[in-house]
C-alpha positions in Angstrom: -0.5 80.2 59.0 -4.0 81.1 60.2 -6.5 78.4 59.8 -8.7 80.4 57.4 -5.7 80.9 55.0 -6.6 78.3 52.4 -3.6 78.9 50.1 -2.0 75.8 51.6 -4.8 73.7 50.0 -4.0 75.3 46.6 -0.2 74.7 47.1 -0.6 71.1 48.0 -2.6 70.5 44.8 0.4 71.5 42.6 2.0 68.4 41.1 5.5 67.9 42.4 7.1 67.1 39.0 5.6 70.3 37.5 6.9 72.3 40.5 10.4 70.8 40.0 10.3 72.0 36.4 9.1 75.4 37.5 12.0 75.6 40.0 14.5 74.4 37.3 16.0 71.8 39.6 18.8 70.1 37.7 20.0 66.6 37.5 16.8 64.7 38.5 16.1 61.3 37.0 13.0 59.3 37.3 13.5 55.9 39.0 11.1 53.6 40.8 8.4 56.2 40.7 10.5 59.0 42.2 12.7 61.9 40.9 16.2 61.4 42.3 19.3 63.5 42.1 21.4 66.2 43.7 19.8 68.1 46.6 19.1 71.7 45.7 20.1 72.6 49.2 23.2 70.5 50.1 24.3 69.0 46.7 25.5 65.4 46.4 24.6 63.1 43.6 21.5 61.0 44.4 20.7 61.8 48.0 17.6 63.8 47.2 14.2 62.5 46.1 10.8 63.8 45.1 7.8 61.4 45.4 5.2 62.9 43.0 2.5 60.4 44.2 2.8 61.3 47.8 3.7 65.0 47.2 6.8 64.8 49.5 10.5 65.5 49.3 13.4 63.9 51.3 17.1 64.4 51.5 19.4 61.8 53.2 22.1 64.4 53.5 20.5 67.5 55.1 17.3 65.8 56.2 15.1 68.2 54.3 11.6 66.9 54.0 8.1 68.1 53.5 5.6 69.2 50.8 5.5 71.7 48.0 6.2 74.7 50.2 9.2 72.9 51.7 10.6 72.3 48.2 10.4 76.0 47.4 12.0 76.9 50.8 14.8 74.4 50.2 15.5 75.5 46.6 15.1 79.3 46.8 16.1 79.8 50.5 12.9 81.4 51.5 11.0 81.3 54.7 7.5 79.7 54.8 5.5 82.8 54.1 7.6 83.9 51.2 7.6 80.4 49.7 3.8 80.2 49.9 3.5 83.7 48.3 5.9 82.5 45.5 3.8 79.4 44.9 0.2 80.7 44.8 0.4 84.5 45.2 -0.4 86.8 48.1 -3.2 85.9 50.4 -6.6 87.0 49.4 -9.8 87.1 51.4 -12.2 84.3 50.5 -15.9 84.0 51.3 -16.8 81.0 53.5 -18.3 79.3 50.5 -15.0 79.7 48.5 -13.1 78.3 51.5 -15.4 75.4 51.8 -15.1 74.6 48.1 -11.3 74.7 48.3 -11.3 72.3 51.2 -13.7 70.0 49.3 -11.3 69.9 46.3 -8.3 69.4 48.6 -10.0 66.4 50.4 -10.9 64.9 47.0 -7.3 65.4 45.8 -5.9 63.9 49.0 -8.2 60.8 48.7 -7.2 60.3 45.1 -3.5 60.6 45.9 -3.8 58.1 48.8 -5.7 55.7 46.5 -3.0 56.0 43.8 -0.3 55.4 46.4 -2.0 52.3 47.7 -2.5 51.0 44.2 1.1 51.6 43.4 2.3 49.9 46.6 0.1 46.9 45.9 1.5 46.6 42.3 5.1 46.9 43.7 4.4 44.1 46.3 2.9 41.9 43.6 6.0 42.4 41.4 8.3 41.6 44.3 6.4 38.4 45.1 6.6 37.3 41.5 10.4 37.7 41.6 10.6 35.8 44.8 8.3 33.0 43.6 10.4 32.5 40.5 13.6 32.1 42.5 15.1 28.7 43.2 16.5 27.2 46.5 19.8 28.9 47.3 21.6 25.8 48.7 24.6 24.6 46.6 24.4 27.7 44.3 26.6 30.7 43.8 24.7 32.3 46.7 26.6 30.1 49.1 29.9 30.9 47.3 29.1 34.6 47.5 28.5 34.4 51.3 31.7 32.4 51.6 33.6 35.1 49.8 32.3 37.6 52.4 33.6 35.5 55.2 30.2 33.9 56.0 31.0 30.2 55.5 28.4 27.8 56.7 29.2 24.7 58.8 29.5 21.5 56.8 26.0 20.2 55.9 24.3 23.4 57.1 21.5 24.9 55.1 21.2 28.6 54.1 18.5 30.7 55.8 15.2 30.2 54.2 15.0 34.0 53.5 17.5 33.4 50.6 16.7 32.2 47.1 18.8 32.0 43.9 18.1 33.7 40.6 20.1 32.4 37.6 20.0 35.7 35.8 18.6 39.2 36.1 19.2 42.5 34.4 20.7 45.5 36.4 19.4 48.7 34.8 19.8 52.4 35.3 17.4 55.2 34.2 18.5 57.1 31.1 18.7 60.8 32.0 16.1 62.9 30.2 14.2 60.0 28.6 11.3 59.5 31.0 10.9 55.8 31.8 13.7 54.5 29.5 16.3 52.3 31.2 19.7 50.9 30.1 21.0 47.5 31.0 24.5 47.8 32.5 25.0 44.2 33.8 23.2 40.8 33.6 24.0 37.9 35.9 22.9 35.7 38.9 21.5 37.2 42.0 20.8 36.4 45.7 17.2 37.1 46.5 16.3 38.0 50.1 12.7 38.1 51.3 11.6 41.2 53.1 8.8 40.3 55.5 6.2 42.7 56.8 5.3 42.7 60.5 2.6 40.1 59.9 5.1 37.7 58.3 3.9 38.2 54.7 6.4 38.9 52.0 6.2 42.6 51.1 9.4 43.0 49.2 12.5 41.4 47.9 16.2 42.5 48.0 18.3 41.6 45.0 22.1 41.3 45.2 23.9 40.7 42.0 26.8 38.2 42.2 30.2 38.2 40.3 32.7 35.9 41.9 35.5 37.3 39.7 35.4 40.4 41.9 37.1 40.5 45.4 33.8 41.1 47.3 31.8 38.9 45.0 29.6 41.7 43.5 29.9 43.2 40.0 31.7 46.5 39.7 30.0 48.4 37.0 30.9 51.9 35.9 27.9 54.2 35.7 27.2 55.1 32.1 26.0 58.6 32.9 28.0 59.6 36.0 31.7 59.9 35.6 33.7 58.2 38.3 30.7 56.4 39.9 29.7 52.8 39.9 26.2 51.3 39.9 25.0 49.8 43.2 24.8 46.0 42.7 21.7 45.7 44.8 18.1 46.8 44.6 14.9 46.6 46.6 11.5 45.8 45.0 8.1 46.0 46.7 7.7 47.6 50.1 10.3 47.6 52.9 8.4 49.8 55.3 8.3 48.3 58.7 9.7 45.1 57.4 13.0 43.2 57.8 15.0 40.3 56.3 14.6 37.6 58.9 18.0 35.9 58.8 17.8 33.9 62.0 15.0 33.6 64.6 15.6 30.9 67.2 12.8 29.6 69.3 12.2 31.6 72.5 14.5 34.4 71.4 14.3 37.6 73.5 17.2 39.6 72.0 17.3 41.0 68.4 20.4 42.2 66.6 19.8 44.4 63.5 22.0 46.1 61.0 21.1 47.8 57.7 22.7 45.2 55.4 22.5 41.5 55.1 26.2 40.9 55.2 26.7 43.2 58.2 23.9 41.5 60.2 25.3 38.0 59.3 28.8 39.1 60.3 27.5 40.1 63.7 25.9 36.6 64.0 29.1 34.8 62.9 31.1 36.9 65.4 29.2 35.1 68.2 29.4 38.2 70.4 26.0 37.4 71.9 24.4 34.2 73.4 23.0 31.6 71.1 19.4 32.7 71.7 19.7 36.0 69.9 17.8 36.6 66.6 19.4 38.4 63.7 17.3 40.5 61.3 18.5 42.9 58.6 16.7 46.3 58.5 17.2 46.8 54.7 18.2 50.4 55.1 18.8 53.1 57.7 15.6 55.0 56.9 13.5 52.0 57.7 15.3 51.5 61.0 15.2 55.1 61.9 11.8 56.3 60.7 10.9 59.9 60.5 12.5 62.2 63.1 11.6 65.4 64.7 13.5 68.1 62.9 14.1 71.8 63.5 16.8 74.1 64.8 19.3 72.1 66.8 17.5 68.8 66.3 19.5 67.3 63.3 21.6 65.0 65.6 19.1 64.8 68.5 17.6 61.4 67.4 14.1 62.2 68.5 11.5 60.1 66.7 8.4 61.4 65.1 5.8 59.2 66.7 3.2 59.9 64.0 5.3 57.8 61.7 3.6 54.4 61.7 5.6 52.9 58.8 9.1 52.5 60.4 10.4 49.3 61.9 9.3 48.3 65.4 10.4 44.9 66.8 7.8 42.2 67.6 6.4 42.0 71.1 8.7 39.1 72.1 11.8 41.2 71.8 13.0 42.4 75.2 16.4 43.8 74.1 17.1 45.5 70.7 20.7 46.0 69.5 21.4 48.2 66.4 24.7 47.7 64.7 26.1 51.0 63.4 28.1 50.9 60.2 31.4 52.7 60.6 31.8 53.6 57.0 28.9 56.2 57.0 28.8 59.7 58.5 28.9 58.9 62.3 26.9 61.6 63.9 23.9 61.5 61.6 23.9 57.7 61.5 23.9 57.5 65.3 21.1 60.1 65.5 19.0 58.0 63.1 19.6 54.8 65.0 18.8 56.5 68.3 15.5 57.6 66.7 14.6 54.0 65.8 15.5 52.7 69.2 13.6 55.4 71.0 10.5 54.7 68.9 10.8 51.0 69.7 11.1 51.7 73.4 8.0 53.9 73.3 6.0 51.3 71.4 7.3 48.3 73.4 7.3 49.2 77.1 10.0 47.4 79.1 12.3 47.1 76.0 16.0 47.9 76.5 18.2 48.9 73.6 21.8 49.6 72.6 24.0 50.6 69.6 27.1 48.6 68.8 29.8 50.4 66.7 32.6 48.4 65.0 34.9 51.5 64.6 35.3 54.4 62.3 35.7 53.7 58.6 34.7 50.0 58.8 31.7 47.8 59.1 31.2 44.5 60.8 31.9 42.5 57.7 35.3 44.3 57.4 36.2 43.1 60.8 35.1 39.5 60.0 37.1 39.3 56.8 40.1 41.3 58.0 39.6 44.1 55.6 40.0 46.6 58.4 43.6 45.5 59.1 
């Protein structure tokens, strides 16, 4: 659009939750400050999210992302100009004074939204730190038994990594569809707490894994009360994970870092002893944090080109000379590899001299399956 077309300012001021209602997008539930549900473009169940505070959308399936105009494009199948017309009407000529007033209102709206997002992030980090501080030492608790169940048995007398703590009981909840901020408890029991540390070493988040040693993999299997045939994930992240990691093992003078999404996968790589003793092992929490934003467009879905304007994604510390990402084999391979490539290329661009690689355990399995023999 031409620079003098100020309709974009008006479009970006439309609240996202109101726009979702206007578009009659079905199946969205509010959770952790976002609207989550099926993607209006590619379907699924919970791969799509709308963040009303930031005014952005994102789909883990088709990689749709963007603002209010992007949401209309995705939902109604329109091009940019048609979507903008649908949102705010045809373009009209405005006087320079009217344009200046629209820009002033847009700047004020942007500053308010950024302030709200910063306040929400600070509140979330504070909640995560309260959960972490209330935890107990994990040694000689069901945390060790859970890891043992996953094939991660410690040597006699060894201590668990200090990034773990034990929580005797916590509620696992799901949002009640159509009832705003109401939640239903579906399970209550002990958890393994894992500290997510920001680049400066401070705790910015906490990862909760619920434990049920009566189950084969040590985690509760809970049927979802509102989604037939689905189970509730037995893990949840609180606080902020952006740019952070769960620092499982960092030996002195380490120069190599191995990272996978999950805690168990990363520990499995460490227990496999495929690398020299001096390697560090950090869990990246999720693929989006490891990948960061990517350049998207026609033909770029699997290209793995990072958007270097994204300053929130994980980048290894300066002491890392070689970065190895472990690719889970039980996720869609082409898209997963593209996201890992994006993260590695960002790291190489930000850390000159860094070398990088992707390790793949095989289709349909992850590193923990290999360790426990579940892939046999």
